[in-house]
Backbone as ProteinMPNN parsed JSONL, in Angstrom:
{"seq_chain_A": "MSTYRYLEGAVPVVLHVEAGKDIAEELGRFFTEGDYKEIIILGCAGSLERAVANYPKDMSLPPVVEHVVMEGAYEVCTINGNVTWEEGKPKVHIHGSFAEKGTKVYGGAIGKGTRTFKSADFFLLAYK", "coords_chain_A": {"N_chain_A": [[0.455, -22.149, 11.795], [0.086, -19.257, 13.853], [2.095, -16.733, 14.798], [3.793, -14.563, 16.966], [5.311, -11.431, 18.984], [6.356, -10.035, 21.381], [7.04, -6.36, 21.641], [8.902, -5.233, 23.903], [9.864, -2.579, 25.534], [9.798, -1.012, 23.022], [9.965, 2.304, 21.698], [7.804, 5.005, 20.598], [8.008, 7.369, 17.805], [8.983, 9.745, 15.827], [9.358, 9.968, 12.18], [10.416, 12.591, 10.378], [10.488, 13.268, 6.8], [12.497, 14.894, 4.098], [11.851, 16.698, 1.235], [11.879, 15.063, -1.783], [13.375, 13.015, -0.779], [13.784, 9.581, -1.006], [12.158, 7.415, 0.601], [12.362, 4.238, 1.597], [15.068, 4.357, 1.736], [15.568, 6.648, 3.461], [14.281, 5.893, 5.833], [15.852, 3.174, 6.06], [18.077, 4.236, 6.698], [17.576, 5.606, 9.208], [17.138, 3.621, 10.845], [19.478, 1.871, 10.549], [21.107, 3.643, 11.724], [20.287, 4.106, 14.184], [20.533, 1.606, 15.166], [18.871, -0.08, 15.418], [16.528, -3.214, 16.638], [14.481, -3.595, 15.403], [11.997, -1.944, 13.524], [8.5, -0.825, 13.595], [6.07, 0.2, 10.94], [3.549, 2.452, 11.934], [2.207, 4.238, 10.168], [1.322, 7.073, 8.254], [1.795, 10.122, 7.29], [2.153, 12.135, 4.728], [3.259, 13.332, 1.362], [3.828, 12.265, -2.191], [6.341, 12.689, -4.893], [7.226, 10.697, -6.573], [5.973, 7.518, -7.164], [6.888, 4.239, -6.364], [5.382, 1.198, -6.801], [4.968, -2.538, -6.178], [3.76, -5.356, -7.241], [2.103, -9.016, -6.842], [2.778, -10.699, -10.215], [0.926, -12.721, -10.642], [-1.038, -15.626, -9.38], [1.775, -17.565, -8.779], [4.033, -19.077, -6.749], [7.279, -19.037, -5.578], [6.32, -16.02, -5.754], [5.823, -14.082, -8.759], [7.315, -10.723, -9.196], [6.193, -7.656, -10.384], [6.144, -4.207, -11.082], [5.125, -0.851, -11.416], [5.666, 2.477, -11.987], [4.919, 5.785, -10.988], [4.874, 9.209, -11.76], [4.122, 12.341, -10.202], [1.991, 14.531, -8.441], [1.266, 12.658, -5.413], [-1.116, 12.1, -2.779], [-0.256, 10.558, 0.972], [-2.372, 7.915, 1.345], [-2.549, 5.965, 3.326], [0.329, 3.964, 4.757], [2.019, 1.485, 5.889], [4.235, -1.107, 7.798], [7.591, -2.455, 8.23], [10.73, -2.365, 9.233], [13.514, -4.206, 9.59], [16.321, -6.896, 10.24], [18.003, -8.042, 7.399], [20.145, -10.72, 6.263], [22.471, -9.198, 7.298], [21.891, -6.187, 6.466], [19.237, -3.817, 6.218], [16.067, -4.106, 5.493], [13.155, -2.877, 4.287], [10.513, -3.316, 4.467], [6.986, -2.261, 3.608], [3.766, -1.113, 2.649], [1.068, 0.34, 0.947], [-0.975, 3.167, 0.226], [-2.089, 5.747, -2.199], [-3.039, 8.813, -2.938], [-4.533, 10.138, -6.015], [-4.849, 13.213, -7.286], [-7.177, 13.47, -5.496], [-8.949, 11.461, -6.09], [-8.675, 9.091, -7.901], [-7.212, 6.17, -6.53], [-4.265, 4.617, -5.523], [-2.331, 1.155, -4.94], [-0.344, -0.889, -2.667], [2.699, -3.013, -2.608], [5.491, -0.842, -1.011], [7.937, 0.3, -3.365], [11.414, 0.318, -3.682], [13.196, 4.394, -4.936], [10.577, 5.193, -4.476], [9.604, 8.538, -4.067], [9.671, 11.169, -1.803], [7.226, 14.443, -1.852], [6.416, 17.118, -0.734], [7.114, 16.582, 2.025], [7.132, 14.056, 4.67], [5.716, 12.4, 7.46], [6.3, 10.122, 9.365], [5.093, 7.593, 11.328], [6.354, 5.665, 14.11], [7.153, 2.634, 15.49], [10.219, 1.924, 17.602], [12.502, -0.592, 18.771], [15.345, -1.612, 20.504]], "CA_chain_A": [[0.329, -21.546, 13.228], [0.578, -17.957, 13.866], [3.254, -16.371, 15.724], [3.382, -13.277, 17.845], [6.238, -12.031, 19.766], [6.402, -8.66, 22.214], [8.002, -5.239, 21.411], [9.206, -4.643, 24.928], [10.367, -1.313, 25.414], [9.742, -0.091, 21.835], [9.217, 3.533, 21.817], [7.167, 5.681, 19.574], [9.136, 7.915, 17.218], [8.063, 10.657, 14.322], [10.485, 10.491, 11.507], [10.271, 13.253, 8.999], [11.378, 12.725, 5.739], [12.335, 16.1, 3.913], [11.12, 16.727, 0.312], [12.932, 14.699, -2.852], [14.077, 11.675, -0.585], [13.572, 7.905, -1.133], [11.533, 6.948, 1.836], [13.14, 3.092, 1.824], [16.772, 4.549, 2.202], [15.596, 7.125, 4.931], [13.999, 4.498, 6.805], [16.919, 2.455, 6.488], [19.213, 4.882, 7.405], [17.263, 5.604, 10.497], [16.923, 2.062, 11.032], [20.873, 1.823, 11.097], [21.986, 4.49, 12.465], [19.673, 3.915, 15.455], [20.723, 0.483, 15.87], [17.33, -1.074, 16.224], [16.558, -4.512, 15.879], [12.925, -3.688, 14.657], [10.899, -0.477, 13.601], [7.158, -1.13, 12.932], [5.683, 1.703, 10.435], [1.767, 2.033, 11.958], [1.531, 4.747, 9.684], [2.741, 7.854, 7.707], [0.605, 11.714, 6.917], [2.844, 13.0, 3.613], [2.885, 13.527, -0.095], [4.743, 11.387, -2.953], [6.17, 12.879, -6.141], [7.342, 9.558, -7.485], [5.634, 6.41, -6.307], [6.386, 2.506, -7.153], [4.333, -0.069, -6.457], [4.879, -3.726, -6.532], [2.654, -6.198, -6.967], [2.361, -10.125, -7.77], [1.911, -11.122, -11.74], [-0.128, -13.951, -10.814], [-0.636, -16.674, -8.045], [2.596, -18.647, -8.666], [4.89, -19.118, -5.36], [7.318, -18.179, -4.902], [5.343, -14.942, -6.766], [7.067, -13.294, -9.873], [6.878, -9.348, -8.786], [5.929, -6.633, -11.169], [5.812, -2.721, -10.644], [4.665, 0.6, -11.915], [6.505, 3.845, -11.563], [4.104, 6.998, -10.999], [5.391, 10.205, -11.728], [3.391, 13.415, -10.488], [2.284, 14.669, -6.534], [0.334, 12.073, -4.855], [-1.23, 12.12, -1.439], [-0.199, 9.58, 0.819], [-3.536, 7.501, 2.419], [-1.879, 4.69, 4.24], [1.722, 3.579, 4.617], [2.44, 0.342, 7.064], [5.492, -2.244, 7.092], [8.4, -2.618, 9.209], [12.171, -2.417, 8.704], [14.347, -5.9, 9.818], [17.493, -7.352, 9.562], [18.28, -9.413, 6.58], [21.55, -10.95, 5.661], [23.14, -8.073, 7.804], [21.225, -5.207, 5.616], [18.07, -3.41, 6.583], [15.219, -5.133, 4.993], [12.339, -2.567, 4.771], [8.725, -3.799, 3.827], [6.227, -1.452, 3.276], [3.008, -1.603, 1.844], [0.494, 1.415, 0.962], [-1.895, 3.604, -0.455], [-1.613, 6.764, -2.517], [-4.455, 9.395, -4.273], [-4.166, 11.457, -7.277], [-6.068, 14.481, -7.552], [-7.994, 13.142, -4.356], [-10.055, 10.847, -6.605], [-8.033, 7.83, -7.878], [-6.379, 5.355, -5.277], [-3.122, 3.172, -6.387], [-1.143, 0.92, -4.024], [0.715, -1.996, -3.331], [4.075, -3.129, -1.678], [5.884, 0.453, -1.835], [9.346, -0.113, -3.472], [12.68, 1.367, -3.6], [12.868, 4.765, -5.542], [9.692, 6.413, -3.882], [10.287, 9.801, -3.054], [8.444, 12.421, -0.813], [6.963, 15.424, -2.447], [6.575, 18.0, 0.353], [7.721, 15.714, 3.097], [6.176, 12.827, 4.875], [6.091, 11.963, 8.511], [6.436, 8.262, 9.726], [5.07, 7.27, 12.591], [7.277, 4.598, 14.01], [7.671, 2.138, 16.975], [11.542, 1.382, 17.25], [13.057, -0.953, 19.591], [16.481, -2.204, 20.227]], "C_chain_A": [[0.893, -19.963, 12.752], [1.595, -17.979, 14.999], [2.833, -14.958, 16.422], [4.643, -12.901, 18.382], [5.634, -10.34, 20.507], [7.45, -7.718, 22.023], [8.091, -4.711, 22.915], [10.137, -3.427, 25.136], [10.727, -0.381, 24.297], [8.892, 1.477, 22.615], [8.854, 3.976, 20.508], [7.899, 7.016, 19.511], [8.167, 8.409, 15.923], [9.208, 10.824, 13.502], [9.747, 11.202, 10.341], [11.193, 13.333, 8.065], [11.226, 14.048, 4.648], [11.774, 15.566, 2.567], [12.322, 15.902, -0.819], [13.74, 13.185, -2.364], [13.436, 10.177, -0.793], [13.086, 7.262, 0.497], [12.051, 5.25, 2.221], [14.612, 3.344, 2.708], [16.27, 5.559, 3.406], [15.326, 6.281, 5.933], [14.873, 3.286, 7.261], [18.01, 2.892, 7.128], [18.724, 5.148, 9.051], [17.589, 4.168, 11.459], [18.57, 1.676, 11.451], [21.452, 2.281, 11.99], [21.551, 4.661, 14.001], [20.089, 2.474, 16.152], [20.119, -0.371, 16.195], [17.44, -2.497, 15.585], [15.057, -4.42, 15.333], [12.408, -2.535, 14.46], [9.895, -1.308, 12.774], [6.633, 0.334, 12.654], [4.338, 1.636, 11.019], [1.647, 3.035, 11.288], [2.318, 6.047, 9.232], [1.534, 9.083, 7.394], [2.004, 12.077, 5.739], [2.131, 13.362, 2.319], [4.008, 12.89, -0.633], [5.31, 12.622, -3.992], [6.655, 11.72, -6.982], [6.668, 8.147, -6.599], [6.151, 4.978, -7.429], [5.896, 1.632, -6.382], [4.445, -1.426, -6.893], [4.044, -4.396, -6.263], [3.0, -7.784, -7.979], [1.735, -10.238, -9.413], [0.851, -11.855, -11.425], [0.006, -14.681, -9.523], [0.251, -17.493, -7.905], [3.785, -18.311, -7.271], [6.155, -19.961, -6.318], [7.005, -16.707, -6.302], [6.71, -14.051, -7.434], [6.73, -11.65, -9.371], [6.847, -8.344, -10.251], [5.832, -5.597, -10.419], [5.591, -1.437, -11.574], [5.297, 1.339, -11.432], [5.598, 4.93, -11.779], [4.996, 8.291, -10.626], [4.336, 11.179, -11.769], [3.359, 13.751, -8.644], [0.785, 14.033, -6.238], [-0.038, 12.13, -3.264], [-1.322, 10.913, -0.722], [-1.75, 8.89, 1.81], [-3.235, 6.691, 3.442], [-0.447, 4.26, 3.784], [1.807, 2.526, 6.145], [3.371, -0.543, 6.818], [6.116, -2.224, 8.47], [9.753, -2.344, 8.749], [12.993, -3.561, 9.962], [15.482, -5.868, 9.373], [17.229, -8.163, 8.756], [19.953, -9.588, 5.866], [22.481, -9.613, 5.703], [22.89, -6.704, 7.004], [20.189, -4.693, 6.378], [17.424, -3.837, 5.459], [13.666, -3.83, 5.454], [11.01, -2.648, 3.609], [7.885, -2.997, 4.615], [5.002, -1.652, 2.172], [2.221, 0.033, 2.156], [-0.289, 1.824, 0.064], [-1.695, 5.352, -1.059], [-2.694, 7.372, -3.398], [-3.713, 10.349, -5.063], [-5.085, 12.376, -7.539], [-7.156, 13.988, -6.82], [-9.439, 12.502, -5.095], [-9.778, 9.258, -7.174], [-6.723, 7.492, -6.689], [-5.33, 4.18, -5.726], [-2.899, 2.657, -4.974], [-0.239, -0.617, -4.208], [1.899, -2.291, -2.142], [4.884, -1.627, -2.195], [7.416, -0.003, -1.914], [10.568, 1.058, -3.829], [12.588, 2.247, -4.801], [11.288, 5.594, -5.23], [9.996, 7.052, -3.148], [9.255, 10.903, -3.023], [8.354, 13.37, -1.656], [7.285, 16.474, -1.626], [7.427, 17.686, 1.427], [6.549, 14.798, 3.431], [6.46, 12.493, 6.403], [5.48, 10.576, 8.968], [5.886, 8.108, 11.005], [5.344, 5.611, 13.225], [7.141, 3.59, 15.784], [9.055, 1.239, 16.761], [11.8, 0.54, 18.504], [13.855, -1.43, 19.444], [16.933, -3.444, 21.016]], "O_chain_A": [[1.653, -19.579, 11.863], [1.861, -18.856, 15.821], [1.722, -14.432, 16.372], [5.412, -13.862, 18.414], [4.653, -9.712, 20.11], [8.627, -8.046, 22.175], [7.365, -3.757, 23.192], [11.302, -3.564, 24.763], [11.496, 0.58, 24.32], [7.985, 1.712, 23.414], [9.359, 3.546, 19.471], [8.311, 7.678, 20.463], [7.217, 7.911, 15.319], [10.068, 11.638, 13.84], [8.87, 10.758, 9.601], [12.405, 13.442, 8.252], [10.089, 14.346, 4.284], [11.314, 14.428, 2.47], [13.523, 16.132, -0.675], [14.417, 12.448, -3.08], [12.232, 10.087, -0.552], [13.846, 6.728, 1.305], [12.092, 5.099, 3.442], [15.075, 2.858, 3.739], [16.669, 5.161, 4.5], [16.126, 5.989, 6.822], [14.791, 2.618, 8.292], [18.747, 2.267, 7.889], [19.483, 4.892, 9.986], [18.18, 3.978, 12.522], [18.834, 1.236, 12.569], [22.133, 1.75, 12.867], [22.244, 5.201, 14.864], [20.009, 2.234, 17.356], [20.401, -1.287, 16.968], [18.045, -2.897, 14.59], [14.602, -5.431, 14.8], [12.332, -1.911, 15.519], [10.075, -2.071, 11.826], [6.621, 1.298, 13.42], [3.751, 0.63, 10.62], [0.493, 3.348, 11.579], [3.486, 6.276, 9.548], [0.361, 8.722, 7.295], [3.025, 12.309, 6.387], [0.938, 13.609, 2.14], [5.053, 12.803, 0.012], [4.637, 13.648, -3.891], [6.451, 11.827, -8.191], [6.985, 7.923, -5.431], [5.941, 4.754, -8.621], [6.184, 1.497, -5.193], [4.029, -1.631, -8.034], [3.435, -4.289, -5.199], [3.615, -7.936, -9.034], [0.588, -9.958, -9.762], [-0.218, -11.599, -11.979], [0.907, -14.473, -8.71], [0.033, -18.355, -7.054], [4.209, -17.175, -7.055], [6.153, -20.853, -7.166], [7.466, -16.625, -7.441], [7.799, -13.625, -7.05], [5.524, -11.515, -9.164], [7.704, -8.559, -11.108], [5.509, -5.713, -9.237], [6.236, -1.414, -12.622], [5.682, 1.073, -10.293], [5.411, 5.104, -12.983], [5.64, 8.45, -9.589], [3.609, 11.262, -12.759], [4.207, 13.433, -7.81], [-0.329, 14.458, -6.542], [0.93, 12.214, -2.508], [-2.087, 10.053, -1.159], [-2.08, 9.426, 2.868], [-3.814, 6.855, 4.516], [-0.121, 4.219, 2.598], [1.643, 2.965, 7.283], [3.487, -0.898, 5.645], [5.53, -2.054, 9.539], [9.77, -2.022, 7.561], [12.823, -3.425, 11.174], [15.873, -5.169, 8.438], [16.397, -9.041, 8.985], [20.638, -8.806, 5.207], [23.046, -9.063, 4.757], [23.923, -6.041, 6.918], [20.191, -5.216, 7.492], [18.073, -3.975, 4.422], [13.181, -3.815, 6.585], [10.748, -2.222, 2.484], [7.886, -2.917, 5.844], [5.163, -2.201, 1.082], [2.503, 0.77, 3.101], [-0.48, 1.12, -0.928], [-1.149, 6.147, -0.294], [-3.212, 6.78, -4.345], [-2.72, 11.052, -4.878], [-6.154, 12.091, -8.079], [-8.226, 14.018, -7.428], [-10.597, 12.838, -4.848], [-10.562, 8.345, -6.914], [-5.795, 8.152, -6.222], [-5.626, 3.075, -6.181], [-3.136, 3.339, -3.977], [0.256, -1.206, -5.169], [1.895, -1.82, -1.005], [4.94, -1.275, -3.373], [8.053, -0.502, -0.986], [10.515, 2.25, -4.131], [12.126, 1.712, -5.809], [11.022, 6.609, -5.874], [10.465, 6.851, -2.027], [8.41, 11.341, -3.803], [9.313, 13.433, -2.426], [8.449, 16.868, -1.698], [8.372, 18.406, 1.748], [5.46, 14.693, 2.867], [7.657, 12.281, 6.597], [4.321, 10.176, 8.862], [6.509, 8.728, 11.867], [4.705, 4.613, 12.892], [7.064, 4.063, 16.918], [9.139, 0.225, 16.068], [11.226, 1.022, 19.48], [13.878, -2.016, 18.362], [18.002, -3.992, 20.746]]}, "name": "protein", "num_of_chains": 1, "seq": "MSTYRYLEGAVPVVLHVEAGKDIAEELGRFFTEGDYKEIIILGCAGSLERAVANYPKDMSLPPVVEHVVMEGAYEVCTINGNVTWEEGKPKVHIHGSFAEKGTKVYGGAIGKGTRTFKSADFFLLAYK"}
């Protein structure tokens, strides 16, 4: 059965992340410092210098997760997800896609170690 919840009192926020920053760390820091219950990541405009994409190795459950690390200049196509609390720490769960030289597009679950190139603006709904 599917479930849903209302984000009563959620406020829109644009989080600007400077060059060279780990996006998961920055989202987690914003979440913790603001003492939010949840942040919904609606999108992102920006670029990456390092992208870590996580993906399931096969159809087994629980999934065996592998990752690929890509270095270079990538333009963000999409990023969405959320930040919640898990075992007293922020859990950043984001998925997205990014383009290399405007032709090849890669994607998956975006992992820790993904860093901005020039900058990135995250479009968020945050609620306490």
